[in-house]
Backbone as JSON Lines, residues from 0, in Angstrom:
{"i":0,"aa":"M","n":[-7.89,-21.49,-10.3],"ca":[-7.63,-20.04,-10.2],"c":[-7.97,-19.66,-8.64]}
{"i":1,"aa":"K","n":[-6.99,-19.11,-8.15],"ca":[-6.98,-18.77,-6.51],"c":[-8.06,-17.72,-6.43]}
{"i":2,"aa":"K","n":[-8.69,-17.76,-5.54],"ca":[-10.23,-16.77,-5.2],"c":[-9.31,-15.71,-4.32]}
{"i":3,"aa":"C","n":[-9.75,-14.47,-4.52],"ca":[-9.32,-13.06,-3.9],"c":[-10.28,-13.0,-2.68]}
{"i":4,"aa":"L","n":[-9.88,-13.03,-1.49],"ca":[-10.84,-12.76,-0.29],"c":[-10.7,-11.27,0.19]}
{"i":5,"aa":"I","n":[-11.67,-10.59,0.39],"ca":[-11.78,-9.2,0.6],"c":[-12.92,-9.17,1.72]}
{"i":6,"aa":"K","n":[-12.42,-8.65,2.99],"ca":[-13.25,-8.47,4.09],"c":[-13.13,-6.85,4.44]}
{"i":7,"aa":"I","n":[-14.17,-6.2,4.04],"ca":[-14.25,-4.78,4.05],"c":[-15.08,-4.37,5.36]}
{"i":8,"aa":"K","n":[-14.63,-3.24,6.18],"ca":[-15.31,-2.94,7.31],"c":[-15.34,-1.4,7.0]}
{"i":9,"aa":"N","n":[-16.78,-0.86,7.21],"ca":[-17.09,0.47,7.05],"c":[-16.7,1.05,5.75]}
{"i":10,"aa":"H","n":[-16.98,0.49,4.57],"ca":[-16.5,0.9,3.54],"c":[-17.66,2.0,2.96]}
{"i":11,"aa":"Y","n":[-16.9,3.15,2.32],"ca":[-17.97,4.31,2.11],"c":[-17.08,5.03,0.83]}
{"i":12,"aa":"S","n":[-17.75,5.68,-0.02],"ca":[-17.24,6.71,-0.99],"c":[-17.65,8.01,-0.8]}
{"i":13,"aa":"V","n":[-16.64,9.05,-0.89],"ca":[-16.86,10.52,-0.92],"c":[-16.53,10.93,-1.96]}
{"i":14,"aa":"D","n":[-17.61,11.35,-2.87],"ca":[-17.5,11.93,-4.26],"c":[-16.98,11.24,-5.15]}
{"i":15,"aa":"G","n":[-16.86,9.78,-4.8],"ca":[-16.46,9.13,-6.04],"c":[-14.76,9.0,-6.0]}
{"i":16,"aa":"I","n":[-14.11,9.72,-5.05],"ca":[-12.71,9.94,-5.12],"c":[-12.01,9.28,-4.35]}
{"i":17,"aa":"K","n":[-12.5,9.35,-2.87],"ca":[-11.94,8.72,-1.8],"c":[-12.3,7.55,-1.31]}
{"i":18,"aa":"E","n":[-11.7,6.41,-0.99],"ca":[-12.3,5.11,-0.46],"c":[-11.78,5.01,0.87]}
{"i":19,"aa":"N","n":[-12.62,4.41,1.7],"ca":[-12.21,4.22,3.05],"c":[-12.29,2.7,3.28]}
{"i":20,"aa":"L","n":[-11.19,1.96,3.28],"ca":[-10.81,0.54,3.46],"c":[-10.3,0.23,4.76]}
{"i":21,"aa":"N","n":[-10.34,1.27,5.85],"ca":[-9.6,0.92,6.98],"c":[-10.06,-0.36,7.75]}
{"i":22,"aa":"E","n":[-9.17,-0.98,8.3],"ca":[-9.35,-2.38,9.23],"c":[-10.21,-3.45,8.1]}
{"i":23,"aa":"S","n":[-9.81,-3.38,7.08],"ca":[-10.32,-4.36,6.12],"c":[-9.26,-5.59,5.82]}
{"i":24,"aa":"K","n":[-9.56,-6.45,4.89],"ca":[-8.46,-7.58,4.86],"c":[-8.43,-7.97,3.47]}
{"i":25,"aa":"F","n":[-7.47,-8.14,2.86],"ca":[-7.18,-8.68,1.42],"c":[-6.34,-9.91,1.65]}
{"i":26,"aa":"K","n":[-6.79,-10.93,0.93],"ca":[-5.85,-12.32,0.95],"c":[-5.98,-12.5,-0.5]}
{"i":27,"aa":"G","n":[-5.08,-13.07,-0.9],"ca":[-4.96,-13.62,-2.15],"c":[-5.35,-12.9,-3.32]}
{"i":28,"aa":"C","n":[-5.27,-11.32,-3.28],"ca":[-5.76,-10.75,-4.44],"c":[-4.69,-10.12,-5.36]}
{"i":29,"aa":"K","n":[-4.97,-9.87,-6.46],"ca":[-4.25,-8.92,-7.4],"c":[-5.06,-7.89,-7.84]}
{"i":30,"aa":"I","n":[-4.63,-6.77,-7.47],"ca":[-5.09,-5.33,-7.8],"c":[-4.1,-4.65,-8.92]}
{"i":31,"aa":"S","n":[-4.71,-4.69,-10.19],"ca":[-3.74,-4.18,-11.26],"c":[-4.67,-3.09,-11.99]}
{"i":32,"aa":"E","n":[-3.57,-2.39,-12.73],"ca":[-4.17,-1.45,-13.56],"c":[-5.34,-0.45,-12.78]}
{"i":33,"aa":"S","n":[-5.13,-0.15,-11.44],"ca":[-6.13,0.51,-10.8],"c":[-5.57,1.66,-10.48]}
{"i":34,"aa":"R","n":[-6.63,2.91,-10.27],"ca":[-6.23,4.08,-9.65],"c":[-7.29,4.38,-8.7]}
{"i":35,"aa":"A","n":[-6.94,4.76,-7.48],"ca":[-7.52,4.94,-6.25],"c":[-6.97,6.06,-5.47]}
{"i":36,"aa":"L","n":[-7.25,7.5,-5.77],"ca":[-6.58,8.66,-5.09],"c":[-6.96,8.67,-3.78]}
{"i":37,"aa":"G","n":[-6.17,8.71,-2.86],"ca":[-6.35,9.01,-1.57],"c":[-7.25,7.72,-0.75]}
{"i":38,"aa":"I","n":[-6.85,6.8,-1.21],"ca":[-7.48,5.56,-0.57],"c":[-6.96,5.33,0.83]}
{"i":39,"aa":"K","n":[-7.89,5.11,1.67],"ca":[-7.62,4.99,3.32],"c":[-7.59,3.4,3.56]}
{"i":40,"aa":"C","n":[-6.25,2.95,3.98],"ca":[-6.1,1.63,4.0],"c":[-5.4,1.54,5.69]}
{"i":41,"aa":"V","n":[-5.83,2.19,6.56],"ca":[-5.25,2.39,7.91],"c":[-5.74,0.86,8.68]}
{"i":42,"aa":"E","n":[-4.86,0.42,9.23],"ca":[-4.9,-0.86,9.97],"c":[-5.64,-2.06,9.27]}
{"i":43,"aa":"T","n":[-5.3,-2.1,7.75],"ca":[-5.9,-2.97,6.89],"c":[-4.8,-4.06,6.67]}
{"i":44,"aa":"I","n":[-5.15,-5.29,6.62],"ca":[-4.22,-6.67,6.47],"c":[-4.17,-6.84,4.98]}
{"i":45,"aa":"F","n":[-3.11,-7.05,4.25],"ca":[-2.75,-7.52,3.0],"c":[-1.7,-8.7,3.16]}
{"i":46,"aa":"E","n":[-2.56,-9.83,2.63],"ca":[-1.7,-10.95,2.68],"c":[-1.77,-11.67,1.42]}
{"i":47,"aa":"D","n":[-0.47,-12.04,0.88],"ca":[-0.42,-12.73,-0.71],"c":[-1.18,-12.12,-1.57]}
{"i":48,"aa":"T","n":[-0.94,-10.81,-1.77],"ca":[-1.56,-9.79,-2.57],"c":[-0.46,-9.13,-3.54]}
{"i":49,"aa":"T","n":[-0.83,-8.63,-4.63],"ca":[-0.15,-8.27,-5.55],"c":[-0.74,-6.91,-5.79]}
{"i":50,"aa":"F","n":[0.22,-5.75,-5.96],"ca":[-0.42,-4.56,-6.51],"c":[0.43,-4.35,-7.78]}
{"i":51,"aa":"D","n":[-0.13,-4.22,-9.2],"ca":[0.5,-4.07,-10.09],"c":[-0.11,-2.96,-10.8]}
{"i":52,"aa":"H","n":[0.97,-1.95,-11.59],"ca":[0.35,-0.66,-11.98],"c":[-0.91,-0.19,-11.26]}
{"i":53,"aa":"F","n":[-0.64,0.12,-9.94],"ca":[-1.59,0.73,-9.18],"c":[-1.07,2.04,-8.91]}
{"i":54,"aa":"E","n":[-2.0,2.95,-9.04],"ca":[-1.7,4.6,-8.55],"c":[-2.64,4.77,-7.68]}
{"i":55,"aa":"S","n":[-2.13,5.48,-6.63],"ca":[-2.87,5.89,-5.51],"c":[-2.07,7.21,-4.68]}
{"i":56,"aa":"K","n":[-2.07,8.14,-5.37],"ca":[-1.56,9.35,-4.9],"c":[-2.2,9.98,-3.69]}
{"i":57,"aa":"Y","n":[-1.64,10.09,-2.38],"ca":[-2.21,10.6,-1.34],"c":[-2.93,9.29,-0.19]}
{"i":58,"aa":"A","n":[-2.44,8.18,-0.69],"ca":[-2.91,6.9,-0.01],"c":[-2.55,7.1,1.47]}
{"i":59,"aa":"N","n":[-3.14,6.32,2.18],"ca":[-2.88,6.19,3.44],"c":[-3.07,4.76,3.95]}
{"i":60,"aa":"F","n":[-1.55,4.18,4.31],"ca":[-1.46,2.61,4.6],"c":[-0.91,2.86,5.95]}
{"i":61,"aa":"S","n":[-1.09,3.63,6.69],"ca":[-0.53,3.39,8.08],"c":[-0.99,2.53,9.03]}
{"i":62,"aa":"L","n":[-0.23,1.99,9.77],"ca":[-0.52,0.65,10.67],"c":[-1.0,-0.57,9.86]}
{"i":63,"aa":"A","n":[-0.71,-0.59,8.47],"ca":[-1.3,-1.59,7.58],"c":[-0.16,-3.02,7.99]}
{"i":64,"aa":"K","n":[-0.71,-3.98,7.66],"ca":[0.12,-5.43,7.73],"c":[0.19,-5.88,6.67]}
{"i":65,"aa":"L","n":[1.46,-6.21,6.03],"ca":[1.52,-6.78,4.83],"c":[2.64,-7.89,4.95]}
{"i":66,"aa":"K","n":[1.95,-9.11,4.42],"ca":[2.44,-10.39,4.29],"c":[2.46,-11.01,3.15]}
{"i":67,"aa":"N","n":[3.57,-11.15,2.42],"ca":[3.77,-11.94,1.07],"c":[3.21,-10.89,0.17]}
{"i":68,"aa":"V","n":[3.49,-9.62,0.04],"ca":[2.69,-8.53,-0.89],"c":[3.93,-7.83,-1.8]}
{"i":69,"aa":"S","n":[3.56,-7.8,-3.13],"ca":[4.42,-7.31,-4.21],"c":[3.7,-5.95,-4.55]}
{"i":70,"aa":"F","n":[4.55,-5.1,-4.89],"ca":[4.25,-3.77,-5.46],"c":[5.0,-3.62,-6.78]}
{"i":71,"aa":"K","n":[4.48,-3.59,-7.79],"ca":[4.97,-3.64,-9.24],"c":[4.72,-2.3,-9.93]}
{"i":72,"aa":"N","n":[5.59,-1.38,-10.53],"ca":[5.1,-0.37,-11.27],"c":[4.03,0.44,-10.71]}
{"i":73,"aa":"C","n":[4.06,0.94,-9.53],"ca":[2.97,1.41,-8.81],"c":[3.56,2.96,-8.4]}
{"i":74,"aa":"N","n":[2.51,3.84,-8.2],"ca":[2.58,5.11,-7.69],"c":[1.84,5.51,-6.53]}
{"i":75,"aa":"I","n":[2.59,5.51,-5.49],"ca":[2.04,5.9,-4.11],"c":[2.67,7.04,-3.58]}
{"i":76,"aa":"E","n":[2.59,8.21,-4.43],"ca":[3.35,9.53,-4.05],"c":[2.66,10.37,-3.06]}
{"i":77,"aa":"E","n":[3.3,10.99,-2.04],"ca":[2.56,11.76,-1.27],"c":[1.74,11.26,0.02]}
{"i":78,"aa":"G","n":[2.04,9.69,-0.02],"ca":[1.18,8.81,0.86],"c":[1.69,8.64,2.27]}
{"i":79,"aa":"A","n":[0.99,8.3,3.0],"ca":[1.21,7.96,4.6],"c":[1.62,6.46,4.74]}
{"i":80,"aa":"L","n":[2.62,6.17,5.15],"ca":[3.09,4.77,5.11],"c":[3.59,4.45,6.3]}
{"i":81,"aa":"E","n":[3.07,4.98,7.68],"ca":[3.77,5.08,8.85],"c":[3.42,3.69,9.57]}
{"i":82,"aa":"D","n":[4.36,3.22,10.36],"ca":[3.88,2.2,11.22],"c":[3.67,0.89,10.68]}
{"i":83,"aa":"M","n":[4.22,0.66,9.38],"ca":[3.42,-0.41,8.83],"c":[4.18,-1.69,9.05]}
{"i":84,"aa":"K","n":[3.93,-2.8,8.99],"ca":[4.45,-4.1,9.38],"c":[4.72,-4.85,8.13]}
{"i":85,"aa":"L","n":[5.95,-4.86,7.71],"ca":[6.1,-5.65,6.26],"c":[6.98,-6.97,6.76]}
{"i":86,"aa":"E","n":[6.24,-7.95,6.11],"ca":[6.92,-9.37,6.19],"c":[6.85,-9.95,4.64]}
{"i":87,"aa":"K","n":[8.19,-10.19,4.12],"ca":[8.16,-10.78,2.78],"c":[7.47,-9.74,1.71]}
{"i":88,"aa":"T","n":[7.63,-8.55,1.8],"ca":[7.13,-7.63,0.76],"c":[8.04,-6.91,-0.16]}
{"i":89,"aa":"T","n":[7.66,-6.92,-1.27],"ca":[8.78,-6.52,-2.43],"c":[8.16,-5.32,-3.03]}
{"i":90,"aa":"F","n":[8.98,-4.43,-3.52],"ca":[8.69,-3.35,-4.2],"c":[9.42,-3.02,-5.24]}
{"i":91,"aa":"T","n":[9.0,-3.03,-6.55],"ca":[9.76,-3.06,-7.71],"c":[9.07,-1.8,-8.84]}
{"i":92,"aa":"D","n":[10.02,-0.93,-9.0],"ca":[9.8,0.17,-10.05],"c":[8.37,0.95,-9.23]}
{"i":93,"aa":"T","n":[8.67,1.15,-8.1],"ca":[7.36,1.76,-7.58],"c":[8.03,3.35,-7.02]}
{"i":94,"aa":"S","n":[6.96,4.29,-6.94],"ca":[7.24,5.57,-6.44],"c":[6.59,5.95,-5.06]}
{"i":95,"aa":"F","n":[7.46,6.25,-4.21],"ca":[6.89,6.88,-2.85],"c":[7.46,8.32,-2.56]}
{"i":96,"aa":"K","n":[7.48,8.91,-3.74],"ca":[7.92,10.51,-3.62],"c":[7.12,11.23,-2.8]}
{"i":97,"aa":"K","n":[7.82,11.98,-1.68],"ca":[7.23,12.84,-0.86],"c":[6.32,12.01,-0.01]}
{"i":98,"aa":"S","n":[6.6,10.98,0.41],"ca":[5.55,10.0,1.27],"c":[6.2,10.22,2.77]}
{"i":99,"aa":"E","n":[5.3,9.96,3.71],"ca":[5.75,9.57,5.09],"c":[5.93,8.31,5.18]}
{"i":100,"aa":"L","n":[7.17,7.65,5.54],"ca":[7.62,6.25,5.89],"c":[7.84,6.14,7.1]}
{"i":101,"aa":"M","n":[7.68,6.83,8.05],"ca":[8.1,7.09,9.37],"c":[7.76,5.57,10.29]}
{"i":102,"aa":"N","n":[8.67,5.3,10.89],"ca":[8.35,3.98,11.6],"c":[8.11,2.71,11.07]}
{"i":103,"aa":"T","n":[8.49,2.69,9.89],"ca":[8.28,1.61,9.15],"c":[9.48,0.87,8.86]}
{"i":104,"aa":"R","n":[9.8,-0.24,9.16],"ca":[11.14,-0.88,9.07],"c":[11.12,-1.59,7.83]}
{"i":105,"aa":"F","n":[12.24,-1.22,6.94],"ca":[12.43,-1.83,5.66],"c":[13.57,-2.73,5.71]}
{"i":106,"aa":"R","n":[14.03,-3.51,6.63],"ca":[15.26,-4.35,6.94],"c":[14.79,-5.5,5.95]}
{"i":107,"aa":"G","n":[15.78,-5.83,5.01],"ca":[15.79,-6.81,4.0],"c":[14.84,-6.6,2.82]}
{"i":108,"aa":"V","n":[14.27,-5.41,2.65],"ca":[13.63,-5.05,1.45],"c":[14.54,-4.46,0.41]}
{"i":109,"aa":"D","n":[14.47,-4.93,-0.73],"ca":[15.36,-4.16,-1.82],"c":[14.52,-2.99,-2.09]}
{"i":110,"aa":"L","n":[15.3,-1.83,-2.02],"ca":[14.57,-0.45,-2.54],"c":[15.32,0.25,-3.64]}
{"i":111,"aa":"R","n":[16.0,-0.47,-4.34],"ca":[16.88,0.1,-5.62],"c":[16.44,0.76,-6.61]}
{"i":112,"aa":"T","n":[15.04,0.0,-6.87],"ca":[14.35,0.73,-8.07],"c":[13.25,1.17,-7.71]}
{"i":113,"aa":"V","n":[12.99,1.8,-6.27],"ca":[12.1,2.66,-5.73],"c":[12.3,4.0,-5.84]}
{"i":114,"aa":"K","n":[11.51,5.04,-6.14],"ca":[11.61,6.25,-6.2],"c":[11.4,6.93,-4.68]}
{"i":115,"aa":"L","n":[12.4,7.57,-3.85],"ca":[12.32,7.94,-2.55],"c":[12.56,9.52,-2.59]}
{"i":116,"aa":"D","n":[12.45,10.25,-3.61],"ca":[12.77,11.72,-3.39],"c":[11.85,12.23,-2.4]}
{"i":117,"aa":"G","n":[12.69,13.23,-1.62],"ca":[11.69,13.95,-0.61],"c":[10.86,13.07,0.38]}
{"i":118,"aa":"V","n":[10.98,11.9,0.81],"ca":[10.46,11.11,1.59],"c":[10.97,11.54,2.99]}
{"i":119,"aa":"K","n":[10.12,11.23,3.94],"ca":[10.41,11.43,5.51],"c":[10.23,9.96,6.03]}
{"i":120,"aa":"I","n":[11.39,9.7,6.6],"ca":[11.49,8.17,6.87],"c":[12.51,8.26,8.29]}
{"i":121,"aa":"T","n":[12.16,7.52,9.31],"ca":[12.87,7.12,10.46],"c":[12.51,5.36,10.63]}
{"i":122,"aa":"A","n":[13.41,5.05,11.69],"ca":[13.34,3.48,12.25],"c":[13.74,2.88,11.12]}
């Protein structure tokens, strides 16, 4: 069984609702059937990681780096996914409704099953 490596910098919880995982690193992880409203993952690195049935309305993944990451059946509505770097990242049946995807390049990423209603997107 593959191990999940998580390096967390300055982790704290506010009222048990919002988690700060800024500048952390996840490698070889599977995050499934989880709910993390308002999670903050600014400048976080995700490598060889799978998100499956992950719900995180209002999440902030801005400036995150994703390499070989997959999102399946996820809900990241009204999130901030700005200036993200994507490499070999897939999204299947995932919702980014009303999210801000500015300055994130989705070149080569299949978005056919992604809900993009009301998003703000550039670049």
